[in-house]
N, C-alpha and C positions, 0 to 999 in steps of 0.2 A: 308286286302291286302294279296295276295298270292305270296310268294317268294319261291325260291328253298330251300327245307328244308330236311336235312338228318335226318331221324328218328333214335334215339339212339338205339343201340343194347341192349339186356338184361343187359350186363355188359359194359357200355360205358367207353371207355378209356379216353375220354375228358369230362370236365364239360359242362353242357348244356349252361352256360353263364359264362362270366368272367368280371372282373373289369380291364380295360386296363389303365395302367399308361401312361399318355400322354407325359411325359417328359423324365423320366429315362429309359435308355436302359439296356438290359440284356447282359451278356457276353456269356452265354451258352443257346442254344435253341434246339428245336425239329427239326431235319432234315426233317421230313415229312411236315413241314409247310413252307419250303423254296420256295421263288419265286425270279426271277432275272430280271433285265432290265438295260437299259442305261439311264444316266441322259442327260439333254440337252447339257451338256458339253462333253459328250462322255465317262463318267466314268462308269465302270461296277459296279453294286451294287447288293447285295443279301439281302433280308429281310426275317426274320423268326420270330417265336414267342416262348416265354416260357409261357405256359398256366398253371394256377394254379386255384384250386377251390376257389370261394369267401368265406370269405372276403379277402383272400390274393390277392395281385395284380399280374396281368399278364403284360408282357412287350415285346416290339419289340427288335429285334437284327438286327443291320445294319452292313454289311461288304462291303468293297469296294476294288477295284483293285489298288488303289493308296496308296502311303506312307502317313500315318497320320502325319509324321513329317513335310511334306511339304503341303499337302492338307488336310484340315479338312472337313470331311463330317459327318453331323449329321441329325437326323430326329426328328420329333414331330408329334404326333397323333392329328388330328383336329376333326375328327368325325368318327362314326361307325354306320352301320345299316345292319342287316341281315348277309350275308356272306362276307361283305366288310368293309374295313377300309380306310379312307382318311388320307393321311400323307404328310407332307412337308419334302422334302429332300433338304438341302442346302449345298453348297460347298464354302469354302473360302481358299485363298492362304496364308498360314502362313508366307511365305518368304517376303511379302511386308508390313507387319505390325506386331507390337508387341501386338496390342490390338485386337486379334481375327482373323486377316487376312483380306485381300481384298476379297470382294464377287465375286465369279465366276459364280454361278448359284443359282437360287431358283426355285425348281420344285415341282409339286404336283402330287402324284401318288395315284391310288386306288389299294390297295391290295385286292385280291379276294381269298377266301379259296378253291375255286373249289368245287368238290363234291366227297368225298372219297367213298360214297356208290353208286355213279352213274354207269351206264352201258352204255357206257364205263366210266372208271374212269376219272375224270377231275382234273388235278393237280392245285395247287395254281398258281396265275398269278399276275403280277405287271404292271399296265397300266399307262403310262405317259400321263397326261392331257395337253391339249393346254393351253398356258398362257392366262390370262384375261387382255386384253387391253381395256381401257374405257376412254371416255371423261366425266369428272365430273366438277362441278362448285366449286369454292372456297366457303368455309363455312362462310366467313366473309360477313356481310350484305352489305358492300359498295364495294365489289370486286367480279365481276361476270365473271372474265376471265376464259376461258376454258383451262383445263389441260388435256393432253393426256398422258397416261402412263400405266405401268405394275402394276396392282392392287395386293397388298399383301392381301391374304385372311386372315381376322381376325380370331384369334383362337377361340373366343367364339361365333361369329356370323355366322360361316360357317356350313352348314348342308350337310349331305350325305343321299340320299334316294334311296332305291332299289324299282323299280316298276316291279313286275313280275320277270321272270327268267333272262331277258336280259337287261332291260332298267335301266340306271343309271342317277341320277339327283344330281347335286351339286348346292346349292343355298346360296347366300350371301345377307343379308339385311343390308342397311345403311340408317339411318334417315337423312334427309336433313335439313339444316338450313332454317327456315322460320321465318319472324318477329312474335313477340308475338301477339297472337290473330288470326293469320291466320291458316287455316286448315293444320294439319301435313301432310308431304309428305315424300316418301322414294324412294330409288333406290333398285330394286331387280334384282340381276344378277343371271341368271339360266344357268347352263351347261346341255344341253340335246341334244340328237342326235349328239353328238360329237362336238358341237360348243356352244359358249357362246351367250346368248341373254341378252340385257339390257332392263329392264322394268323401264322406266324413269318417275320420278315424279308421282308415284302411290299414291293416297290419302289413308290415314289410317282411315278407318271408325271407329267411336267412338261416345259415348254419349258426348254431348256438355260440360257437367260439368267435363268430364275427360280429356279435351284437355291439361291441364297443365302437366299431367303425361307424355305426348308425346313430350314435348318441347325438342328440340335437345340436350340442355346442360344437361338435367336430365336423359334421357334414357341411360341405359348401359346394353347391353345383357349379361346375365350370362351363358346361355346355349341354345341350340336348341334341341327340342325333336320331332322326327317323330311320328305321330299318324295316324293310319288307312291308307286309300288309298290315298296317295299323300299329306296329311296334314302335314305341318311343323309349330311348335310353337316356336317363339323366346321369351325367358323368361327373364324379368328383375325381380329378386326376390323381389325387393322393390316396383315395380310399376304395373306389370301385364304381359300380354301375347299378342303378335301380332301373329296371325295365318293366314296361307294362303295355299290354295290348289295349289301347284306348278305343278300338273299333267295336268292342263288346260292351254290353250294357252294365256288366259288373266286372270291371277290370281288377286284376290282381297286381300287387307290387312285389317284385322279387329282386334280391340283392346278390350281386356277384362281385367278389373282391377283385381289385385291379391286380394285374400280374406284377410281382416285385422280384427284383434280382440285382445283385451287386454289379455295378457298372453296366447295367442293362439298357439305360435310356439316356446316356450322356455322361459327362464327368461327374464323379462322386468324390468322397473322401479317401477312396482306395488309392494307395500309393501309385499303382500302375496306371491310373487314369488321370493323373494331375496334368499331364502335358499332352494327352491324346484323348480320344473318345471313341465310343462304339455306338452305332445306331442299330437297334434291334426292333423288328416289328413282329407283332403277334396277331393271330386271328382267334376270335372267340367263337368256338363251335358250340351250338346249342342243340340238344336232342332231348325234347321233353323237359323234364325238370333238371337234366344234367347239363352243366356248362363247363367246358374245358378250354384252356388257352393252348394254342399251338404256335410254335415259332415259325415265322415265314422266312426271314433272312437276317443275317448279321453282317453289318458293314462297318469296317474300320475307317479311321480318319485318313490313313494313307491311301486306301482304296478310293474314297470319295474325292480326294484332291487329284487323283490320277484319272478321273473321268474325262472323256472327250468333251471339249468345250470349256473346261475349267482353266481359263486363261489367267495370266499374271495379275490382271486388274481386279480379280475377285479375291477377297481376303480368305486366307486359310485359317478360319476360326471355327469354333464349335457351332453347328447350326442350332437354331431355336425355333419354337412355335411351329411344329410340322402341321401341314394340312394336306390330307389325301385329296388328290384330284378327283373330279367327277367324269373323267374321260373313260367311257366304256371300252374304247380301243386300247387304252393304256392304263390299266388299274394300278400299276406299280409305281406311278409317278407321284412324287411328294413335293410340295412347296415348302421351302424353309426361309427363315430370316437369317442373314449373315450380317453382323455388325462389326465394323472395323473401328475399334475404340481409339486407335491412334489418329485416324483421319475423320472420325465421327460420321462416316458414310455408312448407310444401311442399304444392303442389297436384298432383293427377293429373288430366289432362284427356284427353278423347277427341275428336279432330277428324276431320272428313270433308273430305279434301283436294280431292275433286272438286266436292262441293256447297258447299264453302267455309263450313262451319258448325262451331261448337263444340258437339258433341252432349251431352257430360256433363262435369261438373267436380266434384271432391270434394277436401276437405282430407285430407291424409295425416297421421294422428296415430299411426301404428303404428311409430314408430322410424325407423332408418336405411333409406334406399331408394337403391340405386345401379343398378337395372336388372338386375344379375346375380342378385339374390335373389328374382326372380319368374320364372314361366314360364307361358305361356298354355296353357289346357287346355279340352277340350270335355266333360270328365267330368260336368259339371253337367247337360248335356242328356239324359243317360241316366236321370235321375231323373224326367223328364217322362212322364206317362202318357197 
């Protein structure tokens, strides 16, 4: 997929990619990253970024024209792709409630980094998206009443996709209740060409023996990953991947089971892995309707702890919440969380699994970190001139 890309200068001022904190906001940011807009309630807001090289976290900063003593305005990152970030901005009135305030508005914006190297220069922008209103069916088997309302975009199941320089796609997947034994179905909401489209009761194509994995009560989307030209992958880390090409007018949904193996992705109940661990990575190869998992590498705990740069201050514990880097020059680098329970110190480390080195390590002092509250983004690269 070709998207507008600012090639970094010989000495780039901004990192090629960043780890965006979805929840926690910053207090000080870079003025060059500022964009402004109005909420649906008419409040003026400014959004800017504090960008840090990984594995340190980068954060959004939100400023508003109203008194925070009366009106609370807060933001949360939902997704990111290319030069853009999808965020939720909500406002509540503190004066009408002691428990957070009465809701005034819930808006969704797309922050775009612009193009610092463009001729002419393109500044950052903040686009207010239209609300998603939809008719959906109750999920209870005996109640088929139609509901019409404003859909809250789910944090983990909402995707942002940039197609080319101009086109923007937001997509939300929701599995429907179907009686056990019936083919699984889903709703796919797609924002494209400035308006929402509802793809109602799409079948989820799958192998018959995998139907149980797609049962409504079991499936839980952990993240959505954009891949290639228009392909989105909704991932349940325990069950598999539902992928769809949302760039076409009539998208299909297809399920691929997640690879499973004893002691394959960290400590398990196996006796041989109680005091050690093994890290294994796979690549999903797709050829038409065929999808196969191929092993990339296997790394033992002793090998990891012997990496260059793994000094005594870094705890020798099992890594958690891996995030693949977006560095084209080093696609084998992975960011992990290391938590020393004895000292309550959390580290974020970036390892190169091919070169067997620990590239960077930083203490995480920004509160709770569970891997779900961060997302990788290349938005920082578009500020390089």
